C-alpha positions in Angstrom: 93.7 -13.7 56.5 90.9 -11.1 56.2 88.0 -11.1 53.8 86.0 -7.9 54.2 82.5 -7.8 52.9 80.1 -4.9 53.0 78.8 -5.8 56.5 80.9 -8.8 57.5 84.6 -9.5 58.2 85.7 -13.1 57.8 89.0 -14.1 59.3 91.3 -17.1 59.5 94.5 -17.5 61.6 96.8 -19.8 59.7 99.8 -21.0 61.8 103.1 -21.2 59.9 103.7 -24.7 61.3 100.5 -26.0 59.6 98.7 -26.4 62.9 95.1 -25.8 63.9 93.4 -23.0 61.9 91.2 -20.6 63.8 88.5 -18.5 62.1 85.1 -16.9 62.2 83.0 -14.0 61.1 82.3 -10.6 62.7 79.1 -9.1 61.5 77.1 -5.9 61.7 79.8 -3.5 63.0 82.4 -1.2 61.3 85.5 -2.9 60.1 87.8 -1.1 62.6 85.8 -2.4 65.5 85.5 -5.8 63.8 89.3 -6.1 63.6 89.7 -5.3 67.3 87.0 -7.8 68.1 88.5 -10.6 66.1 91.9 -10.0 67.7 90.3 -10.4 71.1 88.7 -13.6 70.0 91.9 -15.4 69.1 92.7 -18.2 71.6 94.8 -17.6 74.6 95.2 -13.9 74.0 93.8 -11.1 76.2 94.5 -8.1 73.9 95.1 -7.2 70.4 98.5 -5.9 71.3 99.7 -9.4 72.5 98.5 -11.3 69.4 99.7 -8.5 67.2 103.3 -9.3 68.3 102.9 -12.8 67.0 101.2 -12.1 63.7 103.7 -12.3 60.9 101.5 -10.8 58.1 97.9 -10.2 57.2 96.7 -11.4 53.8 93.6 -9.6 52.4 91.3 -10.8 49.7 90.7 -8.0 47.2 88.2 -8.8 44.5 89.3 -6.5 41.7 92.9 -5.7 40.7 92.1 -4.4 37.3 95.1 -4.7 34.8 97.5 -3.2 37.3 97.7 -6.0 39.9 98.6 -9.3 38.4 100.1 -10.9 41.5 99.9 -10.4 45.3 101.5 -7.1 46.5 102.6 -5.6 49.8 100.2 -2.8 50.7 101.5 0.8 51.0 99.7 4.1 50.7 100.0 4.0 46.9 98.7 0.5 46.5 95.8 1.3 48.8 94.9 4.3 46.7 95.1 2.2 43.5 92.7 -0.4 45.0 90.3 2.4 46.0 90.5 3.9 42.5 89.4 0.5 41.1 86.1 0.7 43.1 84.0 1.7 40.0 84.8 -1.8 38.6 83.7 -3.5 41.8 81.5 -1.1 43.8 80.2 -3.8 46.1 83.6 -5.3 46.9 86.6 -3.1 46.6 85.4 -0.4 49.1 84.9 -3.1 51.7 88.4 -4.5 50.9 89.9 -1.1 51.4 88.1 -0.6 54.7 89.4 -4.0 55.9 93.0 -3.1 55.0 92.8 0.3 56.6 91.4 -1.2 59.8 94.1 -3.9 59.9 96.9 -1.3 59.3 95.6 0.7 62.3 95.2 -2.3 64.6 98.5 -3.9 63.6 101.0 -1.2 62.8 104.2 -2.5 61.4 102.7 -5.9 60.4 103.0 -6.5 56.6 99.7 -6.3 54.8 99.4 -8.2 51.6 96.6 -7.8 49.0 95.8 -11.0 47.1 93.5 -10.3 44.1 90.7 -12.5 42.8 91.3 -11.2 39.2 95.1 -11.8 39.2 95.0 -15.5 38.1 93.2 -14.4 34.9 95.8 -11.9 33.9 97.0 -14.7 31.5 93.9 -14.5 29.4 94.8 -14.1 25.7 93.5 -11.0 24.0 90.9 -12.9 22.0 89.4 -14.1 25.3 89.8 -10.9 27.2 88.5 -8.4 24.6 84.8 -7.5 24.1 83.7 -6.5 20.6 83.1 -2.9 21.6 84.4 0.4 20.3 88.1 0.3 21.2 88.3 3.9 22.4 85.3 3.3 24.8 86.8 0.1 26.1 90.2 1.7 26.8 88.7 4.8 28.4 86.5 2.9 30.8 88.6 -0.2 31.4 86.1 -2.5 29.8 87.4 -6.0 29.2 87.1 -9.5 30.7 88.8 -9.6 34.0 87.5 -12.9 35.5 87.0 -13.7 39.2 87.3 -16.7 41.6 91.0 -16.8 40.6 92.2 -17.5 44.1 90.0 -20.6 44.3 90.8 -21.7 40.7 94.5 -21.6 41.3 94.2 -23.6 44.5 92.0 -26.3 43.1 93.9 -26.6 39.9 97.0 -27.5 42.0 94.9 -29.9 44.0 93.6 -31.6 40.9 97.2 -32.1 39.7 98.1 -33.7 43.0 95.0 -36.0 42.8 95.9 -37.1 39.3 99.6 -37.5 40.0 100.6 -35.3 37.1 102.4 -32.0 36.8 100.0 -29.1 36.5 102.0 -27.8 33.6 100.9 -30.9 31.6 97.2 -30.6 32.3 94.2 -29.0 30.6 91.4 -28.5 33.0 87.9 -27.0 33.2 87.3 -25.7 36.8 83.7 -25.3 37.8 83.5 -23.1 40.9 79.8 -23.5 41.9 78.7 -21.6 45.0 76.3 -18.7 45.4 78.5 -17.1 42.8 79.5 -19.5 40.0 82.1 -19.5 37.3 83.8 -21.8 34.8 87.5 -21.4 33.9 89.6 -23.1 31.2 93.1 -23.8 32.6 95.9 -24.8 30.3 99.2 -25.7 31.9 98.2 -23.8 35.1 97.3 -20.7 33.2 93.8 -19.2 32.8 92.9 -19.1 29.1 89.2 -18.5 29.2 86.7 -17.7 32.0 83.0 -17.0 32.3 82.9 -14.0 34.5 83.8 -10.7 32.8 84.0 -7.0 33.6 82.1 -7.9 36.8 81.1 -11.2 38.5 77.7 -10.9 36.8 78.5 -12.6 33.5 78.5 -16.4 32.8 76.9 -19.2 34.7 73.5 -19.0 36.5 74.1 -18.1 40.1 72.2 -17.9 43.4 70.7 -14.4 42.7 72.7 -13.2 39.7 71.6 -13.6 36.0 74.7 -14.9 34.4 74.6 -14.5 30.6 71.8 -12.3 29.4 71.1 -10.5 26.2 72.4 -6.9 26.8 69.3 -5.5 25.2 67.2 -6.7 28.1 68.4 -3.7 30.0 67.5 -1.4 27.2 64.0 -3.0 26.9 63.4 -2.5 30.6 64.6 1.1 30.6 62.3 1.9 27.7 59.5 0.4 29.7 60.3 2.9 32.5 62.3 0.7 34.9 64.9 2.8 36.7 68.5 1.7 35.9 69.2 1.2 39.6 66.3 -1.2 39.8 67.6 -3.0 36.7 70.9 -3.5 38.4 69.2 -4.7 41.6 67.2 -7.1 39.5 70.3 -8.5 37.8 72.3 -8.8 41.0 69.8 -9.8 43.7 66.5 -11.0 42.2 67.7 -13.2 39.3 69.5 -16.5 39.0 68.0 -19.4 40.9 66.1 -17.0 43.1 64.5 -15.3 40.2 63.5 -18.6 38.6 62.0 -20.3 41.6 62.1 -18.0 44.6 64.9 -19.9 46.3 68.7 -19.4 45.9 69.7 -22.5 48.0 70.4 -25.4 45.7 69.8 -27.9 48.5 66.3 -26.7 48.9 65.7 -26.6 45.2 66.8 -30.2 44.7 64.2 -31.3 47.3 61.3 -29.5 45.6 59.2 -31.1 42.9 57.3 -28.1 41.6 57.7 -27.0 38.0 59.6 -23.8 38.9 62.2 -25.6 40.9 62.6 -28.2 38.2 63.1 -25.5 35.6 65.6 -23.7 37.7 67.7 -26.8 38.1 67.4 -27.5 34.3 68.5 -24.0 33.4 71.4 -24.1 35.9 72.8 -27.4 34.7 72.2 -26.7 31.0 74.3 -23.5 31.3 77.2 -25.4 32.9 77.0 -28.1 30.2 77.1 -25.5 27.5 80.3 -23.9 29.0 81.9 -27.3 29.4 81.4 -28.0 25.7 82.7 -24.5 24.7 85.8 -24.7 26.9 86.6 -28.2 25.7 86.7 -26.7 22.2 88.9 -23.8 23.5 91.4 -26.2 25.1 91.4 -28.8 22.4 92.6 -31.7 24.7 90.8 -32.0 28.0 92.3 -34.0 30.9 89.9 -33.2 33.7 86.8 -31.4 34.9 87.1 -30.1 38.4 84.0 -29.3 40.6 84.6 -27.1 43.7 82.8 -24.7 46.1 79.6 -25.4 48.0 77.4 -26.8 45.2 80.3 -28.3 43.2 81.6 -30.2 46.2 78.3 -31.3 47.7 75.7 -31.8 45.0 75.9 -35.2 43.2 72.8 -34.2 41.3 74.3 -31.1 39.8 77.5 -32.9 38.9 75.7 -35.7 37.1 73.1 -33.5 35.4 75.7 -30.9 34.3 77.7 -33.6 32.5 74.9 -35.7 31.2 75.1 -36.7 27.6 78.8 -35.9 27.2 79.9 -39.6 27.0 80.9 -39.3 23.3 83.5 -36.8 24.5 84.9 -39.1 27.1 83.1 -37.3 29.9 81.0 -39.3 32.4 80.2 -39.5 36.0 80.2 -42.9 37.8 76.9 -43.0 39.9 78.4 -44.9 42.9 81.5 -42.7 43.1 79.5 -39.6 42.6 77.0 -40.4 45.3 79.6 -41.3 47.9 80.4 -38.2 50.0 83.6 -37.5 51.9 82.5 -37.4 55.6 85.1 -34.8 56.4 84.3 -32.7 53.4 87.9 -31.9 52.6 89.3 -34.7 50.5 89.8 -34.5 46.8 88.4 -37.5 44.9 87.5 -38.8 41.5 83.9 -39.3 40.5 84.4 -40.5 36.9 84.5 -44.2 36.0 87.8 -46.1 36.1 89.8 -45.5 33.0 87.7 -42.5 31.8 89.4 -40.5 29.1 88.5 -37.3 31.0 88.8 -37.4 34.8 86.0 -35.8 36.7 87.2 -34.6 40.1 85.8 -33.0 43.2 88.5 -30.8 44.9 87.5 -28.7 47.9 88.5 -25.1 47.7 90.2 -23.2 50.6 90.5 -19.6 49.6 91.7 -18.6 53.1 94.6 -21.1 53.0 95.4 -20.0 49.4 95.6 -16.4 50.5 97.8 -17.3 53.4 100.1 -19.3 51.1 100.3 -16.5 48.5 101.1 -14.0 51.3 103.8 -16.2 52.8 105.3 -16.8 49.3 105.4 -13.1 48.6 107.1 -12.3 51.9 109.7 -15.0 51.4 110.5 -13.6 48.0 110.6 -10.1 49.5 
């Protein structure tokens, strides 16, 4: 599995027999050289040629599939061009994904390459959820709609929550809170995404490490009229906002340890936004069976879990203090943190996007 960023290449080697997973990160060098370096790192192999003979497929995380790609797909020249053409919708992510795919195709000729899209899980959004109230001709011309992100993670943890609860996923209504440096909320009905907080880009929705989340669109006009350059506004929204903008720190662990007013406000704003989305998505779903916390903050912050759901007891939503405070030492076990007999289960389900990509890649090749 390859996850190509602008300056990093994350990789995982997932054996077909479910054995030990190898992985790591190559940083600071072009993707072509990074692929060669990671092949040389793999255990017991001297050259990329040797390991290449044993690799059955390479799965690639691609952030934006637009409306064209609604499931994993084998990469050929036409698919690669289509992913490249979607770069205006994800200028920080899709070009890096293309570079990673190109490098892997060169290094491992003949090995199937599969693109797995972060947006694909949200292809089931109903029109009322996916459509912005904008001039229709403009929306159609520029591809403006809600696409949603974190779909690979949401699909994985939704299935994990169903296993934890011992119920078919098709019978469950869930709210999945993927809380990391990027953060999103998704309403999942019967295994299908029906509403999600991220939109045209990953900027919309919850407060994030350095991103604004929801913001009055007129803020950009106000700043532009005041003479702020559009490029600086985008940089502000993407890199100098969110938790970092509120208190100068994007690390939730550090923020929770601070006692100053800025840190307290940042935590309040962060949890208030989550609670607001939980209430809204409960209304969208009608019946709610479980709330699922995942990703770095969601899995490891009892404070955020408790404060985000505080005051929702009348809706059958509560966190048990003892269960919530007890951590899984291995950090990889799904568990309940709601009280016994709660009407709405509150779960912590670790995400594993790399294994999810490997699984979706294997499933596609088996069907092919």
